[in-house]
VOZA-163882 format. One record per atom (N, C-alpha, C, O): residue in three letters; x, y, z. Coordinates in steps of 0.2 Angstrom, whole numbers, plus 5000, padded with zeros to 4 digits. Example, Ala and Ser with C-alpha at 12.3 -4.5 7.8 and 13.67 -1.06 7.14 Angstrom:
2
ALA506649725039;ALA506249785039;ALA506649845039;ALA507149835042;SER506449895035;SER506849955036;SER506450005039;SER506750065040;
This chain:
125
MET504950574956;MET505250524952;MET504650494947;MET504250464950;SER504750494941;SER504250474936;SER504450394935;SER505050374935;ARG503950364933;ARG504050294931;ARG504350284925;ARG504150314920;ARG504850244924;ARG505250234918;ARG504950164915;ARG504950114918;GLU504650174909;GLU504350114905;GLU504950084901;GLU505450114900;PHE504850024899;PHE505349984895;PHE505250014888;PHE504750024885;SER505850024884;SER505850034877;SER505649984873;SER505649924876;LYS505449994867;LYS505249934862;LYS505849884861;LYS505649824861;ALA506449914861;ALA506949864860;ALA507049814866;ALA507149754865;VAL506949844872;VAL506949804878;VAL506449754878;VAL506549694880;GLN505849774876;GLN505249734876;GLN505349674871;GLN505149614872;ARG505649694865;ARG505749634860;ARG506249584863;ARG506149524862;ALA506749614866;ALA507349564868;ALA507049524874;ALA507249464874;ALA506649554878;ALA506349514884;ALA505849454881;ALA505849404884;LEU505449474876;LEU505049424873;LEU505449374870;LEU505249314870;ALA505949384867;ALA506349334863;ALA506749294869;ALA506749234868;ARG506949324874;ARG507249284880;ARG506749234883;ARG506949184885;ALA506149254883;ALA505649214886;ALA505449154882;ALA505149104885;VAL505549154876;VAL505449094871;VAL504749074872;VAL504549014872;GLY504249124872;GLY503549104872;GLY503249074879;GLY502649054879;ARG503649084884;ARG503349054891;ARG503449114896;ARG503849154895;CYS503049104901;CYS503049154906;CYS503649144910;CYS503949094911;GLU503949204912;GLU504549204916;GLU504449204924;GLU504949204927;GLY503849194926;GLY503649204933;GLY503949134936;GLY503949084934;ALA504049144943;ALA504249094947;ALA503749074952;ALA503349114955;LEU503549004952;LEU503048984957;LEU503348974964;LEU503948984965;THR502948964969;THR503148964976;THR503648904977;THR504048914982;ASP503648854973;ASP504148804974;ASP504848814970;ASP505248774971;GLY504848874967;GLY505448894964;GLY505448874956;GLY505948894953;SER505048834954;SER505048814947;SER504748874943;SER504348914945;ARG504848874936;ARG504548924931;ARG503848904930;ARG503648854929;CYS503448964929;CYS502748954927;CYS502648914921;CYS503048934916;PRO502248874920;PRO502148834914;PRO501748864909;PRO501648834903;CYS501448924910;CYS500948954905;CYS501348984899;CYS501949004899;SER501048974893;SER501348994887;SER501049064886;SER500449084888;LEU501449114883;LEU501249184882;LEU500749184875;LEU500949164870;GLN500149214876;GLN499749224870;GLN499749304869;GLN499849344873;ALA499649324863;ALA499749394861;ALA499149434865;ALA498649414865;GLY499449484868;GLY498949534871;GLY498749504878;GLY498449544882;ARG499049444880;ARG498849424887;ARG499449414892;ARG499449364896;PHE499949454891;PHE500549454895;PHE500749524897;PHE500549574894;HIS501149534902;HIS501349604904;HIS502149604905;HIS502449554906;TYR502449664903;TYR503149674905;TYR503249694912;TYR502849754913;ASP503549664916;ASP503649684923;ASP504349704925;ASP504849674923;HIS504349754930;HIS504949764933;HIS505149714938;HIS504749704943;ILE505749684938;ILE505949634943;ILE505949674950;ILE505649654955;ILE506349724950;ILE506449774956;ILE505949824954;ILE505949854949;PRO505349834958;PRO504849884956;PRO505149954954;PRO505549974957;ALA504749984949;ALA504950044947;ALA504850104952;ALA505250154951;ALA504550094957;ALA504450144962;ALA505150144967;ALA505250194970;LEU505550084966;LEU506150084970;LEU506750104966;LEU507250114969;THR506750094960;THR507250104955;THR507050134949;THR506450124947;GLU507550164945;GLU507350194939;GLU507650154933;GLU507650174928;ASP507750084935;ASP508050044930;ASP507550014925;ASP507149974927;ALA507650034919;ALA507150004914;ALA507549964909;ALA507449974903;SER508049934911;SER508449894907;SER508249824906;SER507749804909;LEU508549784901;LEU508349714900;LEU508449674906;LEU508049624908;ASP508949684910;ASP509149654917;ASP508549654922;ASP508449614926;ASN508149714921;ASN507649724926;ASN506949704923;ASN506449724926;CYS506949674917;CYS506249664914;CYS506149594914;CYS506549544912;GLN505549574915;GLN505249504914;GLN504549504911;GLN504249544912;VAL504449454907;VAL503849444904;VAL503349394908;VAL503549334909;LEU502849414910;LEU502349374915;LEU501649364912;LEU501449414908;CYS501349314913;CYS500649304911;CYS500249344916;CYS500549364921;ARG499649354915;ARG499249394919;ARG499149374926;ARG499249414931;PRO499049304928;PRO499049284935;PRO499649294939;PRO499649314944;CYS500249284935;CYS500849294939;CYS501049364940;CYS501249384945;HIS500849404935;HIS500949484936;HIS500449504942;HIS500649544946;ALA499849484942;ALA499449504948;ALA499649484955;ALA499649524959;ALA499949424955;ALA500249394961;ALA500849434963;ALA500949454969;LYS501249454958;LYS501849484960;LYS501749554962;LYS502049584966;THR501249584959;THR501049654961;THR500849664968;THR500949714971;VAL500449614970;VAL500249614977;VAL500849614982;VAL500849654987;ILE501349574980;ILE501949574984;ILE502349634984;ILE502549664989;ASP502349664978;ASP502749724977;ASP502449784980;ASP502849824983;LEU501749784981;LEU501449844984;LEU501649844992;LEU501749894994;GLY501649784995;GLY501849785002;GLY502649805003;GLY502749835007;THR503049784998;THR503749794998;THR503849874997;THR504249905001;ILE503549904993;ILE503549974991;ILE503350014997;ILE503650064999;ALA502849995001;ALA502550035006;ALA503050025012;ALA503150075016;ARG503349965013;ARG503849955019;ARG504449995017;ARG504750025022;VAL504749995011;VAL505350035010;VAL505150115011;VAL505650145013;ARG504550135009;ARG504450205010;ARG504350225017;ARG504650275019;ARG504050185021;ARG504050195028;ARG504750195031;ARG504850235036;GLN505150145029;GLN505850145032;GLN506250215030;GLN506650245034;ARG506150235023;ARG506550295021;ARG506250355025;ARG506650395027;ASP505650355026;ASP505350415030;ASP505550415037;ASP505750465040;ARG505650355040;ARG505850355047;ARG506550375047;ARG506850405052;HIS506950355042;HIS507650365042;HIS507850445042;HIS508250465045;VAL507450475038;VAL507550555037;VAL507150595042;VAL507150655042;GLY506750555046;GLY506350595052;GLY505650625050;GLY505450665053;ILE505350595044;ILE504750615042;ILE504250585046;ILE504250515047;VAL503750615050;VAL503250585054;VAL502550615052;VAL502550665049;ASP502050575053;ASP501350595052;ASP501150645057;ASP501150635063;PRO500950705055;PRO500850765060;PRO500150745064;PRO500050775069;HIS499750705061;HIS499150685064;HIS499150625069;HIS498650605072;ARG499750595069;ARG499750535073;ARG499750555081;ARG500150605083;ARG499350525085;ARG499350535092;ARG499650475096;ARG499650425093;PRO500050495101;PRO500350445105;PRO499850405108;PRO499350415110;LEU500050335110;LEU499650295113;LEU499550315120;LEU500050345123;PRO498950315123;PRO498850335130;PRO499350295135;PRO499350235135;GLY499650335139;GLY500150305144;GLY500850295142;GLY501250275145;SER500950305135;SER501650295132;SER502050345134;SER501850395137;ARG502750345133;ARG503150395135;ARG503050465131;ARG503250515134;ALA502750455125;ALA502650515121;ALA501950545124;ALA501850605122;SER501550515128;SER500950545130;SER501150595136;SER501650585140;PRO500750645136;PRO500850695142;PRO500650665149;PRO500750705154;PHE500250615149;PHE500050585155;PHE500350515157;PHE500650485152;LYS500350505163;LYS500650445166;LYS500250415171;LYS499950445175;ARG500150345170;ARG499650305174;ARG500150275180;ARG500650245178;LEU499950285186;LEU500250265192;LEU500050195193;LEU499550175191;ILE500450155197;ILE500350085199;ILE499650085203;ILE499250035202;GLY499550135207;GLY498950135211;GLY498250155207;GLY497750145210;GLY498350165201;GLY497750185196;GLY497650255195;GLY497250275191;GLY498050295198;GLY497950365197;GLY498350395191;GLY498750355188;ILE498150455189;ILE498450475183;ILE498750545185;ILE498450585188;ILE499350555182;ILE499750625183;ILE499950655177;ILE500050615172;ARG500050715177;ARG500350745171;ARG501050745171;ARG501350765176;ARG501450725166;ARG502150705166;ARG502550775167;ARG502950775171;ASP502350825164;ASP502750885164;ASP502650925171;ASP503150955173;THR502150925174;THR501950965180;THR501950915186;THR502050945192;GLY501850855186;GLY501750805191;GLY501050815195;GLY500950785200;GLU500650855192;GLU499950865195;GLU499550805194;GLU499450775188;ARG499150785199;ARG498650735199;ARG498050755196;ARG497850815196;LEU497750705192;LEU497150725189;LEU496550685191;LEU495950685189;
């Protein structure tokens, strides 16, 4: 899936909607007070482009550089989590992942007395 960028018409409409101010939300829920300066703002996907192909005006916001950097950090974690969930859902596993020692996926079992046996044969080690 390739990244869908905003068209010029969408960028113009988003900039007009912003009325010269950053559309980012602060942690208290209020709007960022920064004014937009030429060349010092970014067009951002509200729902990350890695999760959706929506490049419409509804998914576009104009952010100042600090707000865009802060949102990108949050988006990277969200994208990674969604990818892990999708992989788990369809059964994709890392072939190099090793089971934790003593877990049910491990071929060995630790006994209460401290001994170790092989799960499949019951042979003491």
